[in-house]
C-alpha positions in Angstrom: -4.9 -26.8 0.2 -1.4 -26.5 1.1 0.0 -23.9 3.2 2.0 -22.4 0.6 -0.6 -22.7 -2.5 -1.9 -19.4 -3.5 -5.6 -18.8 -3.1 -7.1 -18.2 -6.6 -10.3 -16.3 -7.3 -11.3 -15.8 -11.0 -14.2 -14.5 -13.2 -14.4 -15.1 -17.0 -11.9 -12.5 -17.5 -9.7 -11.9 -14.6 -7.6 -14.4 -12.3 -6.4 -13.2 -8.9 -3.7 -14.7 -7.0 -3.6 -14.2 -3.3 -0.8 -15.4 -1.1 -1.7 -17.7 2.0 -1.1 -15.3 5.1 2.6 -15.8 6.1 3.7 -17.7 3.1 5.1 -15.3 0.5 5.4 -12.6 3.0 6.4 -12.6 6.7 7.8 -9.4 7.6 6.2 -6.4 9.6 5.3 -3.7 7.0 2.3 -5.1 4.8 -0.8 -6.7 5.9 -0.5 -10.4 5.5 -4.3 -10.8 4.5 -5.5 -10.1 1.1 -1.9 -10.0 -0.3 -2.3 -10.2 -3.9 0.7 -11.4 -5.8 -0.7 -11.6 -9.4 -3.6 -10.3 -11.6 -4.1 -11.8 -15.0 -6.5 -10.3 -17.4 -7.9 -12.4 -20.3 -5.2 -15.0 -19.7 -2.5 -12.9 -21.3 -2.0 -9.4 -19.4 -0.3 -9.4 -16.0 0.0 -6.7 -13.7 1.9 -7.3 -10.5 5.7 -7.3 -9.9 7.8 -7.3 -6.7 9.1 -4.0 -5.1 12.4 -5.2 -6.0 13.8 -8.3 -7.8 16.5 -8.5 -5.3 15.0 -10.3 -2.3 17.8 -8.8 -0.1 16.5 -5.3 -1.0 13.3 -3.4 -0.3 10.5 -4.2 2.1 9.3 -7.3 0.5 6.0 -5.9 -1.3 4.4 -7.5 -4.3 1.6 -6.5 -6.3 -1.4 -5.2 -4.3 -0.5 -5.2 -0.7 -2.0 -3.2 2.0 -0.4 -1.5 5.0 -2.1 -0.1 8.3 0.1 2.3 10.2 2.5 3.7 7.8 3.0 6.6 9.9 0.4 6.2 12.8 1.4 2.8 14.2 -1.2 2.1 17.1 0.2 2.1 20.5 3.8 2.5 19.4 4.3 5.9 21.2 3.0 4.7 24.5 4.8 1.3 24.5 7.8 1.1 26.7 11.2 0.1 25.3 10.9 -3.8 25.1 7.0 -3.6 25.0 4.5 -4.8 22.5 2.3 -2.8 20.1 -0.1 -4.0 17.4 0.5 -3.7 13.8 -2.7 -4.5 12.1 -3.0 -7.4 9.5 0.3 -9.0 11.2 0.3 -9.2 15.0 1.9 -7.8 18.1 5.5 -6.5 17.7 8.2 -5.7 19.9 9.3 -2.0 20.4 13.2 -2.5 20.6 14.0 1.1 21.5 12.9 4.6 21.8 13.5 5.7 18.3 10.3 6.8 16.4 8.4 4.1 14.3 9.7 3.5 10.9 7.7 1.4 8.5 10.8 0.3 6.6 12.4 -1.3 9.8 11.7 -5.1 10.7 10.5 -5.6 14.0 10.0 -8.7 16.0 6.8 -10.5 15.6 5.9 -11.8 19.1 2.4 -13.0 18.5 0.7 -13.3 15.0 -2.8 -12.5 14.9 -5.1 -15.5 14.0 -6.5 -15.1 10.4 -9.4 -17.1 9.1 -10.1 -17.5 5.5 -13.3 -18.3 3.4 -13.2 -18.8 -0.3 -15.3 -19.7 -3.1 -14.8 -19.4 -7.1 -15.1 -15.5 -7.2 -14.4 -14.5 -3.6 -12.1 -14.6 -0.8 -12.8 -13.4 2.9 -10.0 -12.7 5.3 -10.8 -12.0 8.9 -7.9 -11.1 11.3 -8.9 -11.5 14.8 -7.4 -9.3 17.5 -5.2 -10.1 20.3 -5.4 -7.5 23.1 -2.5 -5.3 23.7 -2.6 -2.3 26.4 -6.3 -1.8 25.7 -6.1 -1.9 21.8 -7.9 -4.7 20.0 -8.9 -4.5 16.5 -10.7 -7.0 14.2 -10.2 -6.4 10.4 -12.0 -8.0 7.7 -11.2 -8.1 3.8 -13.4 -9.5 1.0 -11.7 -9.7 -2.5 -14.3 -10.2 -5.3 -14.0 -10.5 -8.9 -16.5 -9.7 -11.5 -15.8 -9.5 -15.2 -12.7 -7.2 -15.4 -13.0 -5.7 -11.9 -11.7 -6.5 -8.4 -13.5 -5.3 -5.6 -11.8 -5.0 -2.0 -14.3 -4.4 0.8 -12.6 -3.5 4.0 -13.9 -3.3 7.5 -12.4 -2.3 10.8 -14.0 -3.0 14.2 -12.5 -1.5 17.4 -13.3 -4.3 20.0 -10.7 -2.7 22.5 -11.1 -0.1 25.2 -9.0 2.6 23.7 -9.8 4.7 20.6 -7.9 3.8 17.3 -6.3 6.3 15.0 -4.4 5.0 12.0 -4.3 5.1 8.2 -4.5 2.5 5.6 -3.6 2.1 2.0 -2.7 -0.2 -0.9 0.8 -0.1 -2.3 0.3 -1.1 -5.8 3.4 -2.4 -7.3 2.5 -2.4 -11.1 4.4 -3.6 -14.2 2.2 -4.0 -17.0 3.1 -7.3 -18.7 6.6 -7.1 -16.8 7.4 -4.1 -19.0 9.9 -1.6 -17.4 8.8 2.0 -16.7 9.6 4.6 -19.3 8.1 6.7 -22.2 5.4 4.0 -22.9 3.8 4.6 -19.6 1.2 7.3 -18.5 -0.4 8.1 -15.2 -3.7 10.1 -15.3 -5.6 11.7 -12.2 -9.0 13.4 -12.1 -7.4 16.6 -10.8 -4.1 18.5 -11.6 -1.0 16.9 -9.9 0.3 19.7 -7.5 3.3 18.3 -5.6 3.0 18.6 -1.9 6.0 20.0 0.1 7.3 17.1 2.0 10.9 17.9 2.6 10.4 18.0 6.4 9.2 14.4 6.1 12.6 13.2 5.2 14.0 14.6 8.4 12.5 11.9 10.4 14.3 9.2 8.3 17.8 10.9 8.9 20.1 9.1 11.5 20.7 10.5 15.0 22.0 14.1 15.2 21.4 14.6 11.4 17.9 15.0 12.3 18.4 18.3 14.1 21.3 19.8 12.2 20.4 19.3 8.6 19.2 22.5 7.1 16.0 22.9 5.2 17.5 23.7 1.8 19.4 20.3 2.0 15.9 18.4 2.5 14.6 20.6 -0.5 17.4 19.2 -2.7 16.7 15.6 -1.5 12.7 16.3 -2.4 13.7 17.6 -5.9 15.8 14.4 -6.5 13.0 12.3 -5.5 10.6 13.9 -8.3 13.4 14.3 -10.8 12.1 16.4 -13.6 14.7 15.3 -16.0 12.6 11.9 -15.9 9.1 12.8 -14.7 6.9 15.2 -16.6 4.2 16.6 -14.6 1.7 18.1 -16.9 -1.6 18.9 -15.7 -3.7 15.7 -14.8 -1.0 13.5 -16.1 2.3 12.3 -15.3 4.6 10.7 -18.0 8.3 9.7 -18.3 11.0 11.1 -20.5 13.2 7.9 -20.0 13.5 4.8 -17.9 13.9 5.9 -14.3 17.4 4.9 -13.0 16.5 5.4 -9.2 13.4 5.3 -7.1 11.1 8.5 -7.2 8.4 9.6 -4.7 5.9 12.4 -4.4 2.5 13.3 -3.0 -0.3 15.5 -4.6 -2.1 18.3 -2.7 -5.0 18.7 -5.2 -7.0 15.3 -4.4 -10.5 15.2 -3.5 -13.3 12.5 -3.3 -14.7 11.6 -6.7 -16.6 9.1 -8.2 -14.0 8.6 -10.9 -10.7 6.6 -10.6 -8.3 8.4 -8.2 -5.4 7.2 -10.6 -5.2 5.3 -14.0 -1.9 3.6 -15.2 -1.8 3.0 -18.9 0.8 1.2 -21.1 0.3 3.2 -24.3 1.6 0.7 -26.9 -0.7 -2.1 -25.8 -3.5 0.1 -24.3 -3.6 -2.2 -21.3 -4.5 -0.3 -18.3 -5.8 -0.4 -14.5 -7.3 2.1 -12.3 -8.5 2.4 -8.7 -11.8 4.1 -7.5 -12.6 4.6 -3.8 -15.8 5.4 -1.8 -14.1 7.6 0.7 -12.3 10.9 1.0 -8.5 10.3 0.6 -6.1 11.6 3.4 -3.3 11.3 0.9 -2.6 10.4 -2.8 1.2 9.5 -3.5 3.1 7.9 -6.2 6.4 5.8 -5.8 8.4 4.0 -8.6 11.7 2.8 -9.9 13.1 1.3 -13.1 10.4 -1.6 -13.3 7.7 -0.6 -11.0 5.3 2.0 -10.4 2.8 2.5 -7.7 -0.1 5.0 -7.0 -1.3 4.9 -3.4 -4.6 6.3 -2.0 -4.6 6.6 1.9 -7.7 6.6 4.1 -7.7 8.1 7.7 -9.2 5.7 10.2 -10.5 7.0 13.6 -12.7 4.5 15.6 -14.0 4.9 19.0 -14.3 1.6 21.2 -17.3 -0.5 19.7 -17.1 1.6 16.3 -17.0 -0.2 13.0 -15.7 1.4 9.8 -16.2 0.2 6.3 -14.6 1.5 3.0 -14.1 -0.1 -0.6 -11.4 -0.1 -3.2 -12.5 -0.8 -6.9 -9.9 -2.0 -9.5 -10.7 -2.2 -13.2 -8.4 -3.5 -15.8 -8.7 -2.9 -19.5 -6.6 -4.7 -22.3 
């Protein structure tokens, strides 16, 4: 197996291509382990697309890729300027200045975490070993297994350090069914009514310098409405549809979610009836959607708190139909 050749697991219906850690993706947002670059159902339907077709834009996401610490980067706040902090699934990063942590920013990777891989025909296991940093040390384990038309991702976090760990994890699912652009042919379904969360203040943290303190709330509200453009997106009960192809990125969060044995979301391409859904065994801390002209992503976050010596386990179950 060459360093850049993808890991492939397959069932009689589903083929899953997983990037070798550090091959396709070497940046500091997404977990290098279990980085799924393509899913193919029945040898004819594909689901994964890049975040942006221009490699100079975006943060480098492709397909199903996880992220730890989108907002709660472990050890970042207490690290000194020029000091190190751990980004789970990647390695020890350098804090360049005293600005807040920003997941869209690229940080220097000082020490990549060692990653062990085990594989058979239907399963791949990724174990990311810790490198201690200021009392933080976390081992993560991810098992990807295919069965029929389903992909199961079993995850484990083990706190082997001396400090408590509090972070969050989610999968950013960059989906474009059969490479078809977003628009009226797509429908998103949820098990609850989609009630948009008021997140205008979240945008304040992304404003540069002095604008953070002087930008009035009504301006932030305008930005929020632009991010969920009702001229394009239709929020109706438990569904989101599209009047036309989006011309810019959109983002929103629901405040109506709950733990359920049903899928937290389902994306359907109506003309072909090809779809995929995600079911979880945990109470979400957040459910969000993001998308643009060629891609849509539903994201289910889990809150992770582990004392030293504690082990956490959670599962994501994807089902594909076509």
